[in-house]
Structure formats: structure tokens, C-alpha cells
C-alpha positions as YAML, in Angstrom:
chain: A
units: angstrom
residues:
- id: 1
  name: MET
  ca: [88.21, 97.65, 124.15]
- id: 2
  name: SER
  ca: [86.38, 96.99, 120.89]
- id: 3
  name: TYR
  ca: [87.83, 97.65, 117.46]
- id: 4
  name: ASN
  ca: [85.54, 100.69, 117.03]
- id: 5
  name: GLN
  ca: [86.89, 102.24, 120.24]
- id: 6
  name: MET
  ca: [90.53, 101.84, 119.27]
- id: 7
  name: SER
  ca: [92.25, 104.94, 117.99]
- id: 8
  name: VAL
  ca: [94.21, 104.63, 114.79]
- id: 9
  name: GLU
  ca: [97.78, 105.70, 115.30]
- id: 10
  name: THR
  ca: [99.35, 107.68, 112.53]
- id: 11
  name: THR
  ca: [102.81, 108.45, 111.26]
- id: 12
  name: GLU
  ca: [103.53, 112.01, 110.25]
- id: 13
  name: ASN
  ca: [105.65, 112.54, 107.18]
- id: 14
  name: GLN
  ca: [107.78, 115.48, 108.26]
- id: 15
  name: GLN
  ca: [108.44, 116.72, 104.73]
- id: 16
  name: THR
  ca: [104.80, 116.92, 103.67]
- id: 17
  name: GLU
  ca: [103.19, 117.18, 107.11]
- id: 18
  name: VAL
  ca: [100.64, 114.55, 106.06]
- id: 19
  name: LYS
  ca: [99.50, 112.06, 108.66]
- id: 20
  name: LEU
  ca: [99.51, 108.51, 107.38]
- id: 21
  name: PRO
  ca: [98.18, 105.33, 108.99]
- id: 22
  name: ASN
  ca: [100.90, 103.13, 110.50]
- id: 23
  name: PHE
  ca: [100.12, 100.36, 108.02]
- id: 24
  name: LEU
  ca: [99.11, 100.31, 104.34]
- id: 25
  name: THR
  ca: [97.35, 97.61, 102.37]
- id: 26
  name: ILE
  ca: [98.92, 96.36, 99.17]
- id: 27
  name: ALA
  ca: [96.41, 98.41, 97.16]
- id: 28
  name: GLU
  ca: [97.32, 101.57, 99.11]
- id: 29
  name: LEU
  ca: [101.04, 100.90, 98.57]
- id: 30
  name: VAL
  ca: [100.42, 100.41, 94.84]
- id: 31
  name: ALA
  ca: [98.57, 103.75, 94.69]
- id: 32
  name: ALA
  ca: [101.22, 105.58, 96.73]
- id: 33
  name: THR
  ca: [104.27, 104.26, 94.88]
- id: 34
  name: LYS
  ca: [102.93, 103.49, 91.39]
- id: 35
  name: ILE
  ca: [104.72, 100.13, 91.67]
- id: 36
  name: SER
  ca: [102.70, 97.28, 90.19]
- id: 37
  name: ARG
  ca: [100.78, 94.95, 92.47]
- id: 38
  name: GLN
  ca: [102.67, 92.00, 90.98]
- id: 39
  name: THR
  ca: [106.05, 93.56, 91.81]
- id: 40
  name: ILE
  ca: [104.97, 94.42, 95.36]
- id: 41
  name: SER
  ca: [103.59, 90.90, 95.90]
- id: 42
  name: ARG
  ca: [106.83, 89.38, 94.59]
- id: 43
  name: LYS
  ca: [108.94, 91.60, 96.89]
- id: 44
  name: ILE
  ca: [106.74, 90.73, 99.88]
- id: 45
  name: LYS
  ca: [107.16, 87.02, 99.11]
- id: 46
  name: SER
  ca: [110.96, 87.41, 98.81]
- id: 47
  name: GLY
  ca: [111.14, 89.35, 102.08]
- id: 48
  name: GLU
  ca: [112.26, 92.64, 100.52]
- id: 49
  name: ILE
  ca: [109.13, 94.44, 101.75]
- id: 50
  name: PRO
  ca: [108.34, 94.02, 105.45]
- id: 51
  name: ASN
  ca: [104.77, 93.01, 106.18]
- id: 52
  name: VAL
  ca: [102.41, 91.50, 108.68]
- id: 53
  name: LYS
  ca: [99.47, 89.27, 107.86]
- id: 54
  name: VAL
  ca: [96.28, 89.89, 109.82]
- id: 55
  name: GLY
  ca: [93.71, 87.31, 108.82]
- id: 56
  name: SER
  ca: [93.78, 87.36, 105.04]
- id: 57
  name: ARG
  ca: [95.04, 90.95, 104.84]
- id: 58
  name: VAL
  ca: [98.67, 91.81, 104.22]
- id: 59
  name: LEU
  ca: [99.75, 95.09, 105.82]
- id: 60
  name: ILE
  ca: [102.95, 97.01, 105.11]
- id: 61
  name: PRO
  ca: [104.38, 99.44, 107.67]
- id: 62
  name: THR
  ca: [104.22, 103.06, 106.51]
- id: 63
  name: SER
  ca: [107.78, 103.45, 107.75]
- id: 64
  name: PHE
  ca: [108.79, 101.32, 104.73]
- id: 65
  name: ILE
  ca: [107.55, 103.94, 102.28]
- id: 66
  name: ILE
  ca: [109.14, 106.74, 104.31]
- id: 67
  name: GLY
  ca: [112.39, 104.77, 104.24]
- id: 68
  name: LEU
  ca: [112.16, 104.54, 100.45]
- id: 69
  name: GLU
  ca: [111.75, 108.30, 100.26]
- id: 70
  name: LYS
  ca: [114.77, 108.90, 102.53]
- id: 71
  name: GLU
  ca: [116.84, 106.47, 100.46]
- id: 72
  name: ALA
  ca: [115.86, 108.23, 97.25]
- id: 73
  name: TRP
  ca: [116.86, 111.63, 98.64]
- id: 74
  name: SER
  ca: [120.16, 110.27, 99.97]
- id: 75
  name: ASN
  ca: [121.01, 109.05, 96.47]
- id: 76
  name: VAL
  ca: [120.56, 112.51, 94.94]
- id: 77
  name: LYS
  ca: [123.89, 114.08, 94.10]
- id: 78
  name: LYS
  ca: [124.32, 117.63, 95.27]
- id: 79
  name: VAL
  ca: [125.14, 120.07, 92.47]
- id: 80
  name: GLY
  ca: [127.25, 123.14, 93.05]
...
């Protein structure tokens, strides 16, 4: 099967119902999180952000960003 024939699997964010690719590039993660490229690169190097290197490209699993969102919501204190 060639690369062009492969289907791109997606992850669906259940809160926004948006389908996301399973992996993001550093540039896409920067755009999605508004975290600086330097900070993301430093956290990748330290092992805080999971990643896989394919050739010269560094890819971050989308589940990482969804995990950040879940963590943020779990830290919100309920009022009332």
C-alpha cells in the first residue's frame, strides 16, 4: 500500500466534535496551544511531551493535547 492510498486515522474530540489527526507537528501544536515553539521543543527534549521522530519530522500524539484539556478541566473548582 502506498502512502497516498493510506487513510489518515483521526481522533474525535468529544467536547467539540472536531476530528483531529492522530499526530500533530510542532508547528500545529504551537498553533493549537499558543505555547512557544521554544518551550515545546524544550519539553520534548526533557521527555515531558511524548513524541515520535519520523525522518526529520517530530510528531506529537493528539491524545497529548486532549489530555492537557482533561487535566485543565479536572483542576477547575466547582462553585456552588
